N, C-alpha and C positions, 0 to 999 in steps of 0.2 A: 492530422498534426504536422504542421511543418517546421516548427522549431524542435531543437533537440532536447530542450528542457522547458517546463512552465510549472508554475506554482500559483495557486489562488487559495482564497480563504472563503468557504462556503458557509453562509449564514441562515438566519431563519427565512429570509425573504427568498433567498434562491432555493432552498430545500422546499418551500411552499410551492413555489414555481415549477420545479421539478416534479413534485407530486400531482401537480394540477394537468401535467401533460402525460400521455401515454408513453411508456418506456418499454418498448419490447426487448427481449434478450438480444444482444448484439455482441461483436467483437471489435476491437480497434487495432491499430498499427503501432501502439506505443504501450509502455508499461504504465500502471496507475498505482500509487500509493496513496492511502487515504488515513489520516490521522484525526480520529474523531475525539474531541474534548467533552463536547456536550451533545445530547440528542441520541437518535438510534439510527442504525443503518440496516435496512432490508436488503440482503444480498442473495440473489439467485444465481448460483453457480453449480456446474455439474448436476444439474437437474434437482438441485436441493435449495430450498428456500430457508435461510436463516435470518433472524432478526436479533441484533446484539445492542446493547445499551453502551454509551460511552462510558469509560474510555476504552477505545477500541483502535486497532489497526487492521487495515485491510489491503491486500496486495492482489492485482490481477495482472497476469501474464499477458503480453502480446498474443491476440489471436484466440484468447479463451473466451467462449460464449457466456456471457453473464449479464446481470441487470443489478445495478446498485442504486438504491433509492434512500436518500437522507430523510429522516423524519424527525419532527419535533418531539421532544419529550419535556414535559413540564415547560412548554412554550419556548424550548431552547433548541439551538442547533448551531453548533460551531466546529467546524472540520477543516483540516489542512488537506488540499488536493494536490499531489505532484504527479505531474506526468512527464515521461522522457522516453526518447528511443532508445532501444536496446544498445546501440553503439555508444551511447553516451557514458555508460560504465560497463563495457564489455567484459572486464576482469570478473565482474560480480554477477552477471546476468545468468551464467550457467548454474550458479549456486542458488539463485533467487527461484529459479524455476524448479529446482528440487526442494527447496525449503517450503515453497507455498503451493506446490502441486496439490496436495490434498487437504491443506488448511489455509484457505484464502483470508479468512477473518479470524482475528484473535481478541478476545477481551482481556484487558489488563487491569491489574488493580491501580486504584488512583492513588498512586504516591509519588514520591520526589522522583522515581526512575521515569515514569511516564511525563513529568513535567520537563524532564531533561529532553524528550524527544520533541515537545512543543518548543522549547527554546531553540533547538537546532533548526526547525522549521521557520521560526522567527528570523533566525540569522540567515538562512538562505533566502528567505523573502526579501531581506534587507539587502543582501547583495545584488539580487535580481532588480531592485528598484533603482541600482546605481545606473548613471547614464551609460556606462560602458561596464557591465558586470563581467567579472572575472570568472569564466566557466570552469577553470580548474579549480577554483575555491569551491564553487558549487558542487562539482563533481566529487571532491573529497569530502564535503559535508554530507553529501547523499550517500556515500559508501559508509561514512560514520554512523549516519541514521540507520542503515540496514544492519550494521555490526550491533548497535544498541539494541534494536528490535529483536535481533536474534539472541542476544544475551538475555533479555527479559523473557523471551518464549522458552529458553532453556531453564530459566528459573521455575517457571510454572510446570513444564513437562521435560525434566531432565532426560537426557539419553542414557539408557541403562547400559549400552553397550557400544564403545566408540567405532570398533570396526564393523559391526552390523549397521551403524548409522550411516557409515561412510559408504558401505555397499548399497544400502538402501538409497542413499543420495545418488549415486551413480546410476542405479536402476531406473530411478524416476526421471533423472536427466535424460537418460536415453529414451525413455517412453515418450517424454516431452519433444524430443528431437523428431522422433518417428510420427508423432501426432501432427507436428508442423509440416512435415514433408510427404 
């Protein structure tokens, strides 16, 4: 990927096309966030294959070997895919690696809170459709999107001990750096 940031919407036709072509586990030089409103996502990561129904959020860090296959469910598939270089939001990347190191895909309840994530994706997409998109606006919206996802994640599995969570985050971040180098 040559751009710093890219967003697109994956629909039934694209999901069918992806399913028809063999997709071996791979890695890439960018971060990838998938927000699934409809359908399923079959995700192979860390040698574990998981299939989740939408609504879902999936994040794959740069360099992580994985395979993500969107699938139709009830003849529907609708997902936002956001791809960005680590340097696009460097202040958040370290935390992202720690937060998603062991939990790449998250099923969320279909509530107003999830609809907010979709709305932010629509706003980001609208900005990117401008003749001269303001990348600082996109950067801030993307950071806000991750904060909202983290908030929803904490509602599902609240951290029991703040200090232990911070130490765990630090350790996982260190492991990620070691893995990359």
